[in-house]
N, C-alpha and C positions, 0 to 999 in steps of 0.2 A: 497484691491483695492486702488490705489493712490487717493489722495484728488481730483485731477482734474476729475477722473473717476466718483466719487460721484456727483460732480457738473454737469457734462454733463448728467449723468443719471437723476438727479433731474430736470434739465432744459427740457429734453425730456418728462418727465412725466408731468411737468407743461404745456408745450406747447401742448402736445396731449390732455390734459383735456380742456384747454382753447380754442383750435382751432378746434379739430376734433372729440373728443369723449365726450359725455355727461355722465360721470360716477358719477353724483350727488356729485361732489366735493371730492371724495375719492382720486383721483390721485393727487389733489392739495396738500393734506397733506402728502402723500407719497413722492411726489417730494420735498416738503419743508424739510422733514426729511432727504432726501438724500443730499440736498444742505447743510444743517446744519452739517451733518456728514462730508461732504467734507471741510467745513470751519474749523471744529475742526482740521482736518489734515493740512490745510493751515496755521493755527496758530502755527504749530510746534509740536503738540501733536502726538507722534508716538504711535498708537494703533495697537494691533494685529488684524488680520482680523476678528476673532470671536467677538472681542469687538466692532469693527466697525459695524458688522451686528446686534449685540444686541442693540447698541446705535440707529441704524437706525430703527429697529423694535419697540423699546420702544418709540422713538420720534414719529413715525408714529401713533401708538396706542394712545398715550397720546394726541397728537394734534387733532386727529380725534374725540376722545371722548369729549374733552373739548371745542373745537372751531367749529367743522364742522357744527352742526345744526344751531347755531346762524349766522354764516357767510353765509351759504347757504340760509337761510330765508331772510337775509338782502339783498343779491345780487339778488335772484330770486323772490323777492316780496312775500315771505312767502309761504311755502308749508306745514307748520305745521299742526295744528289740523284738518283742513278741508280736508286735503289730504287723511288721513287714512280712514275717514268715508265717504268722498264724500258727496253726496246729501242725505244720510240717514237721515230720520226725516222730510224732506221737503215734501210738498204736490204738487200733479200734478192733472190736470183735464183730465179725460179720454176722448178720441176722439171716442171711440166705445165701445160696450158692450163686457164684458170679463167674460167668465165662469170660475169656479174654476179650477186652474191648466193650464189654457190657456195662450198663449203668443200672443202679438201683438206688433206693432211698434207705437211709440209716439214721437212727437217733444218736446224736452226739452233742455233748455240752448243752443239753436242754433244748435242742431244736432238731429239726429234720434236715439233713443234707442229702445232696445227690453224690453218689460215689461212682468212680470210674475205675475199672480194672485196667491198669496200664500194662500189666505183664502179659507174657505169652502162655501162662498156665491158668487153668481154672482154679478158683478159690472156693472152699467149702464153707457152709454155714457153721458158725462157732469158731472159725479159725481167726487167730489174731493176725492182723495185717498192719503195715506201716503206711502212714500218710506221707506220700512222696512230695506233693505240692498242692497248692490251692489255686484254682482258677475260677474266680468269681465265687459262686456258691457251690462249686463242685470240688470234692476232695478226690484227688487222684491218688489211688492206693496201689501198693505193690506187696508182694510176698516178703516176709521177713527172711533174710538169708539164714539158713540153718533150720528153717521150718518148725519153730516151736509153736504148738497150739495152745 
């Protein structure tokens, strides 16, 4: 591909990530790798097509692995540790009684969630319970050991 083709390809990827598609910053680094590959050609280095593609792929992978997480967290306000686990480990107050295995709706963090009683004991309205894990839009809850209300 000619050098200008790489630069156009990179600019399209960068523009689509920044304007239209939220691909969690992956397209930014692929776009930058394409632009760098184009700049290598612009500087007069004549590379075979297969070498250009290897350079492009290598730059894409290396920049994503080394810089994506830090840049994404810095620009997006940090998605790091809390994102994977979500609210797991936090406590909520039940708004209604909940039998073992039953589901209900609860207001939490400004929205309504489905909760699931994972334990073998019934839970009472007003009781504080711990969020064990999150499965999609369902908070899986359990009684707090020691039973503090």
